N, C-alpha and C positions, 0 to 999 in steps of 0.2 A: 869771712865774717858775715853773719846773718843780720838783716835788719831787725830792728826791735819795734814791736807794736805796744803802745802803753794803754791799758784799759782806762777808759774814761774816769772810773771811780779812783783808780791809782793816781791819775793826774790830779784829781781833787785832793787826794791825801797829801800829795807833794805840795800843792798850793797852800793847804792849810798848815802844814808844817813850816813851810817857808815863811808864811805870814806870821806865825806864832814866833819864830825866831826873830823875824824882822822887827817886831814890836818891842822886843827886849834888846836886840843888838844887831845892827846892820851888818857888822863884819861876821858875826856868827851865822846869820842867814846866808850870807855869801859863802861861807865856809861849808855849810850843809849843802848849798846848791853844788858847789864844786865837788865835794866828795860823791854826792848822788851821781853827778855826770860821769865821774871816774868809775864808779861801780857799774853803771849801764854799759860803758865801753868795755870794761873787763868781762862781763857776763856775755856780751855779744862776741867776743873773741874767744873766750874759754868757758863756755857754760858748764862743761862737765867738771870743772875744777870747783865748782860750787856744791855745797852740801845737799844731798837729797832731803826732801822735805815731805809734805803731806800730799796725797792724791796725784802723785806723778809730777810734783813741782820740785823746784830746787829754790834754795835761798842763799842770799849773800848779805852777811852782817856789815853794816857801816862800822867804821873803826872808831869815829869820834862822837857819834850820835847813837842814840837808842833806837835805831830803826833798821829794819832789814828789807830786802827787795825780794818778793816772791815771784818767780817765773816759771814758764814751761818752754822747753825747746821743742819746736814743732819742725817739720821736714824743711820748711822754707823761711821760718822766722822764729824770733824770740818774743814770746808773749809775756809781758810784765803784768801780773795780775794784781798786785798790791805793793805799796810801800807802807809796811805796817810798823807801828811802834811796838818794841818789844816787851813792853809791860801792860798792853791793853788788849782785851778781847781776842784771845788766841783763835785762829781759824774762822774769824768773821768773814773772810774773803772767799770761802769754798763755793759759794753760790755763783761766782764769777767764772768758774771753769765749765 
């Protein structure tokens, strides 16, 4: 299992989404956090099981929330590029690669 490095802007996206959910429902925010942690763990263990995406990246869709994780598998780590809302600004994160 490779270590994961989360891009600072992806961390900000997670924080923003968590806060949005928290203001509406603490339990929903905690469920979002738990699902995101599970997805990070899965992609670290089995990155090739995730769908190929744009510019050499892969993505993993969350099951209960309208977000997906965009990442690259590098030789010694997994680089998480974005935690993107599935209905907003497609490909906005491309400059992070």
